[in-house]
MIKOLSE-908479 format. One record per residue (C-alpha): residue in three letters; y, x, z. Coordinates in Angstrom, 2 decimals. Layout:
BEGIN
pt aa = ala | c2 = Y | c1 = X | c3 = Z
...
END
This chain:
BEGIN
pt aa = unk | c2 = 3.06 | c1 = -62.98 | c3 = 21.32
pt aa = unk | c2 = 5.35 | c1 = -63.65 | c3 = 18.37
pt aa = unk | c2 = 7.57 | c1 = -60.58 | c3 = 17.01
pt aa = unk | c2 = 11.19 | c1 = -61.03 | c3 = 17.67
pt aa = unk | c2 = 13.89 | c1 = -60.26 | c3 = 14.95
pt aa = unk | c2 = 16.02 | c1 = -57.17 | c3 = 15.65
pt aa = unk | c2 = 19.47 | c1 = -58.06 | c3 = 16.94
pt aa = unk | c2 = 22.51 | c1 = -56.75 | c3 = 14.95
pt aa = unk | c2 = 23.26 | c1 = -54.14 | c3 = 17.64
pt aa = unk | c2 = 19.64 | c1 = -52.70 | c3 = 17.52
pt aa = unk | c2 = 19.69 | c1 = -52.58 | c3 = 13.79
pt aa = unk | c2 = 23.22 | c1 = -50.61 | c3 = 13.79
pt aa = unk | c2 = 21.51 | c1 = -48.20 | c3 = 16.43
pt aa = unk | c2 = 18.58 | c1 = -47.73 | c3 = 14.25
pt aa = unk | c2 = 20.53 | c1 = -47.13 | c3 = 11.08
pt aa = unk | c2 = 22.61 | c1 = -44.66 | c3 = 13.13
pt aa = unk | c2 = 19.62 | c1 = -42.77 | c3 = 14.25
pt aa = unk | c2 = 18.09 | c1 = -42.47 | c3 = 10.81
pt aa = unk | c2 = 21.45 | c1 = -41.05 | c3 = 9.51
pt aa = unk | c2 = 21.87 | c1 = -38.43 | c3 = 12.31
pt aa = unk | c2 = 18.25 | c1 = -37.21 | c3 = 12.53
pt aa = unk | c2 = 18.44 | c1 = -35.08 | c3 = 9.16
pt aa = unk | c2 = 21.78 | c1 = -34.01 | c3 = 10.18
pt aa = unk | c2 = 20.44 | c1 = -32.54 | c3 = 13.48
pt aa = unk | c2 = 17.60 | c1 = -31.07 | c3 = 11.89
pt aa = unk | c2 = 19.78 | c1 = -29.20 | c3 = 9.47
pt aa = unk | c2 = 22.08 | c1 = -28.14 | c3 = 12.13
pt aa = unk | c2 = 18.91 | c1 = -26.80 | c3 = 14.11
pt aa = unk | c2 = 17.62 | c1 = -24.78 | c3 = 11.13
pt aa = unk | c2 = 21.04 | c1 = -23.43 | c3 = 10.44
pt aa = unk | c2 = 21.34 | c1 = -22.17 | c3 = 14.18
pt aa = unk | c2 = 17.83 | c1 = -20.58 | c3 = 14.06
pt aa = unk | c2 = 18.95 | c1 = -18.91 | c3 = 10.65
pt aa = unk | c2 = 22.22 | c1 = -17.55 | c3 = 12.19
pt aa = unk | c2 = 20.45 | c1 = -16.09 | c3 = 15.31
pt aa = unk | c2 = 17.76 | c1 = -14.55 | c3 = 13.19
pt aa = unk | c2 = 20.28 | c1 = -12.85 | c3 = 11.09
pt aa = unk | c2 = 22.26 | c1 = -11.79 | c3 = 14.03
pt aa = unk | c2 = 19.11 | c1 = -10.22 | c3 = 15.63
pt aa = unk | c2 = 18.48 | c1 = -8.37 | c3 = 12.27
pt aa = unk | c2 = 22.26 | c1 = -7.23 | c3 = 12.12
pt aa = unk | c2 = 22.38 | c1 = -6.09 | c3 = 15.59
pt aa = unk | c2 = 19.23 | c1 = -3.85 | c3 = 15.06
pt aa = unk | c2 = 20.62 | c1 = -2.45 | c3 = 11.95
pt aa = unk | c2 = 23.90 | c1 = -1.63 | c3 = 13.88
pt aa = unk | c2 = 21.99 | c1 = 0.08 | c3 = 16.74
pt aa = unk | c2 = 20.08 | c1 = 2.03 | c3 = 14.16
pt aa = unk | c2 = 22.79 | c1 = 2.93 | c3 = 12.05
pt aa = unk | c2 = 23.79 | c1 = 6.63 | c3 = 11.88
pt aa = unk | c2 = 27.00 | c1 = 7.45 | c3 = 13.57
pt aa = unk | c2 = 30.15 | c1 = 7.99 | c3 = 11.59
pt aa = unk | c2 = 31.25 | c1 = 11.67 | c3 = 11.83
pt aa = unk | c2 = 34.85 | c1 = 12.75 | c3 = 11.67
pt aa = unk | c2 = 35.91 | c1 = 15.34 | c3 = 8.98
pt aa = unk | c2 = 36.93 | c1 = 18.47 | c3 = 11.16
pt aa = unk | c2 = 39.90 | c1 = 19.25 | c3 = 9.07
pt aa = unk | c2 = 41.58 | c1 = 15.83 | c3 = 8.50
pt aa = unk | c2 = 40.24 | c1 = 13.97 | c3 = 11.77
pt aa = unk | c2 = 39.36 | c1 = 11.04 | c3 = 9.38
pt aa = unk | c2 = 35.70 | c1 = 9.76 | c3 = 8.88
pt aa = unk | c2 = 33.58 | c1 = 11.66 | c3 = 6.69
pt aa = unk | c2 = 32.94 | c1 = 9.89 | c3 = 3.51
pt aa = unk | c2 = 29.24 | c1 = 10.90 | c3 = 3.40
pt aa = unk | c2 = 28.24 | c1 = 9.79 | c3 = 6.82
pt aa = unk | c2 = 30.38 | c1 = 6.48 | c3 = 6.66
pt aa = unk | c2 = 28.45 | c1 = 5.57 | c3 = 3.23
pt aa = unk | c2 = 25.32 | c1 = 6.32 | c3 = 4.95
pt aa = unk | c2 = 26.12 | c1 = 4.18 | c3 = 7.98
pt aa = unk | c2 = 27.31 | c1 = 1.42 | c3 = 5.62
pt aa = unk | c2 = 24.13 | c1 = 1.59 | c3 = 3.50
pt aa = unk | c2 = 22.02 | c1 = 1.44 | c3 = 6.56
pt aa = unk | c2 = 23.71 | c1 = -1.70 | c3 = 8.04
pt aa = unk | c2 = 23.57 | c1 = -3.33 | c3 = 4.42
pt aa = unk | c2 = 19.83 | c1 = -2.75 | c3 = 4.08
pt aa = unk | c2 = 19.39 | c1 = -4.30 | c3 = 7.56
pt aa = unk | c2 = 20.81 | c1 = -7.27 | c3 = 6.32
pt aa = unk | c2 = 18.74 | c1 = -7.80 | c3 = 3.14
pt aa = unk | c2 = 16.33 | c1 = -10.08 | c3 = 4.92
pt aa = unk | c2 = 13.51 | c1 = -7.45 | c3 = 4.57
pt aa = unk | c2 = 11.61 | c1 = -6.00 | c3 = 7.49
pt aa = unk | c2 = 12.85 | c1 = -2.80 | c3 = 8.76
pt aa = unk | c2 = 10.38 | c1 = 0.04 | c3 = 9.45
pt aa = unk | c2 = 11.18 | c1 = 1.34 | c3 = 13.21
pt aa = unk | c2 = 10.64 | c1 = 4.02 | c3 = 14.04
pt aa = unk | c2 = 11.07 | c1 = 5.62 | c3 = 10.64
pt aa = unk | c2 = 10.44 | c1 = 9.61 | c3 = 10.80
pt aa = unk | c2 = 12.01 | c1 = 11.66 | c3 = 7.98
pt aa = unk | c2 = 9.44 | c1 = 12.43 | c3 = 5.44
pt aa = unk | c2 = 7.83 | c1 = 15.89 | c3 = 5.28
pt aa = unk | c2 = 6.90 | c1 = 15.45 | c3 = 1.96
pt aa = unk | c2 = 8.18 | c1 = 13.20 | c3 = -1.02
pt aa = unk | c2 = 6.33 | c1 = 12.33 | c3 = -4.20
pt aa = unk | c2 = 8.49 | c1 = 11.48 | c3 = -7.20
pt aa = unk | c2 = 7.06 | c1 = 8.53 | c3 = -9.29
pt aa = unk | c2 = 7.72 | c1 = 5.38 | c3 = -11.42
pt aa = unk | c2 = 4.72 | c1 = 3.65 | c3 = -10.14
pt aa = unk | c2 = 3.03 | c1 = 3.47 | c3 = -6.61
pt aa = unk | c2 = -0.36 | c1 = 2.17 | c3 = -6.22
pt aa = unk | c2 = -1.37 | c1 = 1.45 | c3 = -2.48
pt aa = unk | c2 = -5.13 | c1 = 1.69 | c3 = -2.43
pt aa = unk | c2 = -7.62 | c1 = 3.92 | c3 = -4.10
pt aa = unk | c2 = -10.41 | c1 = 1.43 | c3 = -4.46
pt aa = unk | c2 = -12.03 | c1 = 0.80 | c3 = -7.61
pt aa = unk | c2 = -9.16 | c1 = -1.55 | c3 = -8.80
pt aa = unk | c2 = -6.60 | c1 = 0.96 | c3 = -7.36
pt aa = unk | c2 = -8.00 | c1 = 3.69 | c3 = -9.54
pt aa = unk | c2 = -8.22 | c1 = 1.33 | c3 = -12.50
pt aa = unk | c2 = -4.48 | c1 = 0.26 | c3 = -11.90
pt aa = unk | c2 = -3.16 | c1 = 3.89 | c3 = -11.38
pt aa = unk | c2 = -5.12 | c1 = 5.18 | c3 = -14.65
pt aa = unk | c2 = -3.87 | c1 = 2.51 | c3 = -16.79
pt aa = unk | c2 = -0.14 | c1 = 3.16 | c3 = -15.64
pt aa = unk | c2 = -0.50 | c1 = 6.99 | c3 = -16.01
pt aa = unk | c2 = -2.10 | c1 = 6.25 | c3 = -19.68
pt aa = unk | c2 = 1.08 | c1 = 4.31 | c3 = -20.49
pt aa = unk | c2 = 3.22 | c1 = 7.16 | c3 = -19.59
pt aa = unk | c2 = 4.52 | c1 = 6.21 | c3 = -16.14
pt aa = unk | c2 = 4.46 | c1 = 8.90 | c3 = -13.55
pt aa = unk | c2 = 2.29 | c1 = 7.50 | c3 = -10.88
pt aa = unk | c2 = 1.36 | c1 = 7.99 | c3 = -7.31
pt aa = unk | c2 = -1.76 | c1 = 6.58 | c3 = -5.58
pt aa = unk | c2 = -2.47 | c1 = 6.62 | c3 = -1.81
pt aa = unk | c2 = -5.79 | c1 = 5.77 | c3 = -0.27
pt aa = unk | c2 = -6.39 | c1 = 5.15 | c3 = 3.48
pt aa = unk | c2 = -9.97 | c1 = 6.30 | c3 = 3.71
pt aa = unk | c2 = -10.93 | c1 = 10.02 | c3 = 3.10
pt aa = unk | c2 = -12.50 | c1 = 9.13 | c3 = -0.41
pt aa = unk | c2 = -11.58 | c1 = 7.47 | c3 = -3.73
pt aa = unk | c2 = -13.47 | c1 = 4.53 | c3 = -5.31
pt aa = unk | c2 = -13.85 | c1 = 1.70 | c3 = -2.78
pt aa = unk | c2 = -17.37 | c1 = 0.24 | c3 = -3.29
pt aa = unk | c2 = -18.59 | c1 = 2.88 | c3 = -5.59
pt aa = unk | c2 = -18.09 | c1 = 5.74 | c3 = -2.96
pt aa = unk | c2 = -18.61 | c1 = 3.76 | c3 = 0.46
pt aa = unk | c2 = -22.46 | c1 = 2.82 | c3 = 0.47
pt aa = unk | c2 = -25.53 | c1 = 4.60 | c3 = 1.14
pt aa = unk | c2 = -26.44 | c1 = 3.93 | c3 = -2.53
pt aa = unk | c2 = -23.65 | c1 = 2.72 | c3 = -4.67
pt aa = unk | c2 = -24.03 | c1 = 0.24 | c3 = -7.43
pt aa = unk | c2 = -21.91 | c1 = -1.20 | c3 = -10.29
pt aa = unk | c2 = -21.42 | c1 = -4.96 | c3 = -9.28
pt aa = unk | c2 = -21.86 | c1 = -7.03 | c3 = -12.58
pt aa = unk | c2 = -23.43 | c1 = -10.35 | c3 = -12.96
pt aa = unk | c2 = -26.33 | c1 = -11.37 | c3 = -15.17
pt aa = unk | c2 = -24.15 | c1 = -13.35 | c3 = -17.35
pt aa = unk | c2 = -21.66 | c1 = -10.63 | c3 = -17.63
pt aa = unk | c2 = -24.33 | c1 = -8.33 | c3 = -18.99
pt aa = unk | c2 = -25.76 | c1 = -11.00 | c3 = -21.22
pt aa = unk | c2 = -22.38 | c1 = -11.74 | c3 = -22.91
pt aa = unk | c2 = -21.47 | c1 = -7.85 | c3 = -22.93
pt aa = unk | c2 = -17.74 | c1 = -8.66 | c3 = -22.77
pt aa = unk | c2 = -16.88 | c1 = -5.58 | c3 = -20.94
pt aa = unk | c2 = -13.63 | c1 = -3.37 | c3 = -21.88
pt aa = unk | c2 = -13.95 | c1 = -0.14 | c3 = -23.47
pt aa = unk | c2 = -12.35 | c1 = 1.73 | c3 = -20.44
pt aa = unk | c2 = -14.95 | c1 = -0.01 | c3 = -18.19
pt aa = unk | c2 = -17.82 | c1 = 1.33 | c3 = -20.58
pt aa = unk | c2 = -16.35 | c1 = 4.60 | c3 = -20.64
pt aa = unk | c2 = -15.94 | c1 = 4.82 | c3 = -16.73
pt aa = unk | c2 = -19.67 | c1 = 3.90 | c3 = -16.36
pt aa = unk | c2 = -20.55 | c1 = 6.59 | c3 = -18.88
pt aa = unk | c2 = -18.76 | c1 = 9.20 | c3 = -16.62
pt aa = unk | c2 = -20.49 | c1 = 7.96 | c3 = -13.55
pt aa = unk | c2 = -23.91 | c1 = 8.76 | c3 = -15.55
pt aa = unk | c2 = -22.76 | c1 = 12.22 | c3 = -16.25
pt aa = unk | c2 = -22.26 | c1 = 13.09 | c3 = -12.66
pt aa = unk | c2 = -24.72 | c1 = 15.29 | c3 = -10.68
pt aa = unk | c2 = -26.81 | c1 = 13.06 | c3 = -8.32
pt aa = unk | c2 = -26.09 | c1 = 15.38 | c3 = -5.29
pt aa = unk | c2 = -29.86 | c1 = 15.03 | c3 = -4.46
pt aa = unk | c2 = -31.11 | c1 = 16.41 | c3 = -0.99
pt aa = unk | c2 = -33.15 | c1 = 19.66 | c3 = -0.65
pt aa = unk | c2 = -36.36 | c1 = 17.63 | c3 = -0.24
pt aa = unk | c2 = -36.00 | c1 = 15.74 | c3 = -3.62
pt aa = unk | c2 = -38.36 | c1 = 16.72 | c3 = -6.22
pt aa = unk | c2 = -35.59 | c1 = 17.25 | c3 = -8.60
pt aa = unk | c2 = -32.76 | c1 = 19.67 | c3 = -8.85
pt aa = unk | c2 = -29.55 | c1 = 18.69 | c3 = -6.97
pt aa = unk | c2 = -27.72 | c1 = 18.88 | c3 = -10.19
pt aa = unk | c2 = -29.83 | c1 = 16.11 | c3 = -11.81
pt aa = unk | c2 = -27.43 | c1 = 13.79 | c3 = -13.62
pt aa = unk | c2 = -27.20 | c1 = 10.23 | c3 = -12.34
pt aa = unk | c2 = -28.57 | c1 = 8.89 | c3 = -15.67
pt aa = unk | c2 = -31.88 | c1 = 10.58 | c3 = -14.90
pt aa = unk | c2 = -32.26 | c1 = 8.91 | c3 = -11.49
pt aa = unk | c2 = -30.82 | c1 = 5.57 | c3 = -11.94
pt aa = unk | c2 = -33.40 | c1 = 3.37 | c3 = -10.40
pt aa = unk | c2 = -32.57 | c1 = 0.47 | c3 = -8.04
pt aa = unk | c2 = -32.93 | c1 = -3.39 | c3 = -7.78
pt aa = unk | c2 = -29.32 | c1 = -4.06 | c3 = -7.16
pt aa = unk | c2 = -28.09 | c1 = -3.42 | c3 = -10.91
pt aa = unk | c2 = -28.17 | c1 = -1.63 | c3 = -13.97
pt aa = unk | c2 = -26.22 | c1 = 1.59 | c3 = -12.58
pt aa = unk | c2 = -26.99 | c1 = 2.89 | c3 = -9.12
pt aa = unk | c2 = -25.89 | c1 = 6.38 | c3 = -7.83
pt aa = unk | c2 = -24.97 | c1 = 8.39 | c3 = -4.51
pt aa = unk | c2 = -21.51 | c1 = 7.74 | c3 = -3.29
pt aa = unk | c2 = -20.47 | c1 = 11.22 | c3 = -3.86
pt aa = unk | c2 = -21.02 | c1 = 10.81 | c3 = -7.57
pt aa = unk | c2 = -18.70 | c1 = 7.69 | c3 = -7.45
pt aa = unk | c2 = -15.98 | c1 = 9.60 | c3 = -5.70
pt aa = unk | c2 = -16.27 | c1 = 12.44 | c3 = -8.23
pt aa = unk | c2 = -16.01 | c1 = 10.11 | c3 = -11.11
pt aa = unk | c2 = -13.04 | c1 = 8.53 | c3 = -9.84
pt aa = unk | c2 = -11.29 | c1 = 11.90 | c3 = -9.19
pt aa = unk | c2 = -11.94 | c1 = 12.92 | c3 = -12.78
pt aa = unk | c2 = -10.97 | c1 = 9.64 | c3 = -14.20
pt aa = unk | c2 = -7.49 | c1 = 9.94 | c3 = -12.69
pt aa = unk | c2 = -7.27 | c1 = 13.65 | c3 = -13.90
pt aa = unk | c2 = -7.90 | c1 = 12.65 | c3 = -17.44
pt aa = unk | c2 = -5.21 | c1 = 9.78 | c3 = -17.21
pt aa = unk | c2 = -2.61 | c1 = 12.19 | c3 = -15.57
pt aa = unk | c2 = -2.52 | c1 = 14.08 | c3 = -18.87
pt aa = unk | c2 = -0.44 | c1 = 11.37 | c3 = -20.30
pt aa = unk | c2 = 1.97 | c1 = 11.30 | c3 = -17.30
pt aa = unk | c2 = 2.79 | c1 = 14.80 | c3 = -15.98
pt aa = unk | c2 = 3.72 | c1 = 14.87 | c3 = -12.31
pt aa = unk | c2 = 1.46 | c1 = 11.98 | c3 = -11.31
pt aa = unk | c2 = 0.00 | c1 = 12.44 | c3 = -7.81
pt aa = unk | c2 = -2.73 | c1 = 10.83 | c3 = -5.73
pt aa = unk | c2 = -4.21 | c1 = 11.62 | c3 = -2.22
pt aa = unk | c2 = -6.71 | c1 = 10.34 | c3 = 0.34
pt aa = unk | c2 = -6.37 | c1 = 9.91 | c3 = 3.99
pt aa = unk | c2 = -2.79 | c1 = 8.46 | c3 = 3.73
pt aa = unk | c2 = -2.01 | c1 = 5.34 | c3 = 5.57
pt aa = unk | c2 = 0.61 | c1 = 2.82 | c3 = 4.13
pt aa = unk | c2 = 3.41 | c1 = 2.22 | c3 = 6.63
pt aa = unk | c2 = 5.76 | c1 = -0.08 | c3 = 4.83
pt aa = unk | c2 = 8.37 | c1 = -0.31 | c3 = 1.86
pt aa = unk | c2 = 11.91 | c1 = 0.34 | c3 = 1.83
pt aa = unk | c2 = 14.33 | c1 = -2.12 | c3 = 0.00
pt aa = unk | c2 = 17.84 | c1 = -1.72 | c3 = -1.76
pt aa = unk | c2 = 20.74 | c1 = -3.75 | c3 = -0.45
pt aa = unk | c2 = 19.87 | c1 = -6.94 | c3 = -2.31
pt aa = unk | c2 = 16.22 | c1 = -6.87 | c3 = -0.80
pt aa = unk | c2 = 14.90 | c1 = -7.52 | c3 = -4.40
pt aa = unk | c2 = 14.02 | c1 = -3.82 | c3 = -5.37
pt aa = unk | c2 = 11.59 | c1 = -1.35 | c3 = -3.59
pt aa = unk | c2 = 13.22 | c1 = 1.98 | c3 = -3.27
pt aa = unk | c2 = 10.53 | c1 = 3.91 | c3 = -1.55
pt aa = unk | c2 = 7.12 | c1 = 3.62 | c3 = -0.13
pt aa = unk | c2 = 6.53 | c1 = 5.33 | c3 = 3.31
pt aa = unk | c2 = 3.13 | c1 = 6.55 | c3 = 4.55
pt aa = unk | c2 = 1.56 | c1 = 8.92 | c3 = 7.12
pt aa = unk | c2 = -0.74 | c1 = 11.48 | c3 = 6.05
pt aa = unk | c2 = -3.49 | c1 = 12.94 | c3 = 8.44
pt aa = unk | c2 = -5.49 | c1 = 16.23 | c3 = 8.38
pt aa = unk | c2 = -8.48 | c1 = 16.45 | c3 = 10.93
pt aa = unk | c2 = -8.23 | c1 = 19.14 | c3 = 13.27
pt aa = unk | c2 = -12.05 | c1 = 19.60 | c3 = 12.93
pt aa = unk | c2 = -13.07 | c1 = 21.01 | c3 = 9.50
pt aa = unk | c2 = -16.54 | c1 = 19.27 | c3 = 10.03
pt aa = unk | c2 = -14.84 | c1 = 15.88 | c3 = 10.89
pt aa = unk | c2 = -16.72 | c1 = 12.71 | c3 = 9.51
pt aa = unk | c2 = -15.45 | c1 = 9.15 | c3 = 9.95
pt aa = unk | c2 = -17.33 | c1 = 7.24 | c3 = 12.75
pt aa = unk | c2 = -18.61 | c1 = 4.59 | c3 = 10.49
pt aa = unk | c2 = -16.72 | c1 = 1.69 | c3 = 11.87
pt aa = unk | c2 = -13.15 | c1 = 1.23 | c3 = 10.69
pt aa = unk | c2 = -12.11 | c1 = -0.93 | c3 = 13.78
pt aa = unk | c2 = -12.72 | c1 = 2.32 | c3 = 15.80
pt aa = unk | c2 = -10.35 | c1 = 4.62 | c3 = 13.67
pt aa = unk | c2 = -7.76 | c1 = 2.57 | c3 = 12.30
pt aa = unk | c2 = -5.21 | c1 = 2.67 | c3 = 15.20
pt aa = unk | c2 = -5.40 | c1 = 6.53 | c3 = 15.01
pt aa = unk | c2 = -5.22 | c1 = 6.48 | c3 = 11.14
pt aa = unk | c2 = -2.09 | c1 = 4.43 | c3 = 11.16
pt aa = unk | c2 = -0.10 | c1 = 6.06 | c3 = 13.97
pt aa = unk | c2 = 2.79 | c1 = 8.18 | c3 = 13.25
pt aa = unk | c2 = 2.16 | c1 = 10.67 | c3 = 15.90
pt aa = unk | c2 = -0.31 | c1 = 13.54 | c3 = 15.83
pt aa = unk | c2 = -3.18 | c1 = 13.72 | c3 = 18.44
pt aa = unk | c2 = -6.19 | c1 = 15.66 | c3 = 19.19
pt aa = unk | c2 = -8.30 | c1 = 14.39 | c3 = 16.10
pt aa = unk | c2 = -5.50 | c1 = 14.53 | c3 = 13.51
pt aa = unk | c2 = -2.30 | c1 = 16.23 | c3 = 12.58
pt aa = unk | c2 = 0.10 | c1 = 13.96 | c3 = 11.08
pt aa = unk | c2 = 2.70 | c1 = 14.22 | c3 = 8.31
pt aa = unk | c2 = 5.12 | c1 = 11.42 | c3 = 7.20
pt aa = unk | c2 = 5.55 | c1 = 11.23 | c3 = 3.66
pt aa = unk | c2 = 7.25 | c1 = 8.81 | c3 = 1.05
pt aa = unk | c2 = 6.93 | c1 = 7.84 | c3 = -2.78
pt aa = unk | c2 = 10.13 | c1 = 7.10 | c3 = -4.26
pt aa = unk | c2 = 11.84 | c1 = 7.37 | c3 = -7.73
pt aa = unk | c2 = 14.73 | c1 = 9.95 | c3 = -7.62
pt aa = unk | c2 = 15.00 | c1 = 10.53 | c3 = -11.12
pt aa = unk | c2 = 17.73 | c1 = 8.80 | c3 = -13.22
pt aa = unk | c2 = 16.56 | c1 = 6.71 | c3 = -16.07
pt aa = unk | c2 = 17.88 | c1 = 7.78 | c3 = -19.44
END
């Protein structure tokens, strides 16, 4: 069957449809954005602190009014809002916050402190170090080509030397004293440097302490779950990092060995039978010179 040419009326309708489709899509996107911002604004208004009247003048108190306006404005900056957000029971003052105390987090925090920046580091698990403190026998992960080229930084070489100095924490049945250094028991097929996880955690702690001498007031801690960030009115600058710290009620507590079983408890704000919880925050309260 031969194709028939479109009539003039059909061409006009097709042209109109082609013209109106982008307009309709634009209107739809604008409506979605409007209702999204309306929802954010409504949430901010509901959570904004009440404006308190001054008892002597009967006029709105300036401090409470400013707080309400600031809360409302932060709700309109397009960033997620933490809700609920308990008031922090402890505030750490810092210029740099590192979330995560793995090997990379320890390196980032130490370099920040050595540059003079007052630094805070929070780690979810009960120990520092990541892969160097969370295995039955920890090992430094270096490829054969990396070792052949020997293109490691001096700080990395110094950190490995610090690990070798750590006591191996050998069990009582071992034929060597528990204080035998890692360098004397370094034997495994995984890599050139293998050691018990306690040695890796101890080295990470000592590495941070040495770096903190260049940045007094720096702090770090384990068993602290990151909850979220707080932003300024523009939504471009982080003003605080909020977290929850947990302390086991049982002094002999040990992790169950599978994070999926404990993560809900670790991240919850509320205390329960296993942990006492303390909301905390890291923020920069000092005024820059």
